N, C-alpha and C positions, 0 to 999 in steps of 0.2 A: 504690678506686684514686684517688690524688691526680690533680689536673688536670695536664696536661702544661705544661711551661714554654713551649713553642712550639706553637701550635695547627696549624701547617702541617708538623709533623714527627711521624712515627710514634713510638709509645712505644718500640719496639725501637731505632730510630735514636737517639732521645734518650738512652736508657740507655747506648748505645755512646759517645755524645758525652760524657756525664757521666763515664763510666769513663775515657775518654781524658784529660780534664782532671784527674781525681783522681790519675792516675799521673804527672802533671807536677809539677815543682818550682814554687814560687812565681815564681821568676825566669823559667822557661819560660812559665808562664801569662801573666805580664806582657808578655813578648815577643810572644806570640801576640795578646794584646789590642791591643798597639801596632800590629802588622802589620795586623790587621783594621780598626782605626780608620783607618790610613793608606789602606788599600784603599778604604774607604767614602768618604773625603774625595776621593781622586783621581777616583773614578767619579761622585761627586755633582757635582764641579766640571765634569767632562766632560758630564754631563747638562745642566747650566746652559748651557754653551757650545753644545751641540747644540740646545737649546730656544730660545735667544736669540742666534742668530748675528748679528743686527742690532746688538747691543750691543758697545761697545768693551770691551777686557779689564778695565778698571777697573769698568765698570758690571756686567759679568758677575760679577766677584769680589764686588762689593757685593750683588748678588742672592743669591749663594751664602751670604754672611755673614748676610744678612737671614733666610734660611731656616734656617740652622744656629744662629745666635746671637741673632737679633733685630735690629730696626731701629736701636737705639741703637749697637750695635757696628758695623753696616754703615755708618752715617753717619760713623764715625771713620776709615774706610779712605781713605788719601790716594793710594795707588798699588797697582796689581795686583802680585802676586808675579812675580818674574822667572824663578824656577824652581820646580818642584814635585817634592818628593822624599819618600822614605819616612821 
């Protein structure tokens, strides 16, 4: 039996997930991927704010950017985002 794609997911659940995505059009799969990425970014930024409440919004955003994209990208941020959307 091949190794599971996700070690924290049962083989039966993984098979259902794969079947779900195989039944979707490429456009639907792209939309789902974009929604999941937006979800991850929103909650990652919220975690940075929760873990670093002493930092101002720009410093919080730089911390997030450092974790997500690396220090070179974080250093280029000049202002924090004014809105966060999907």
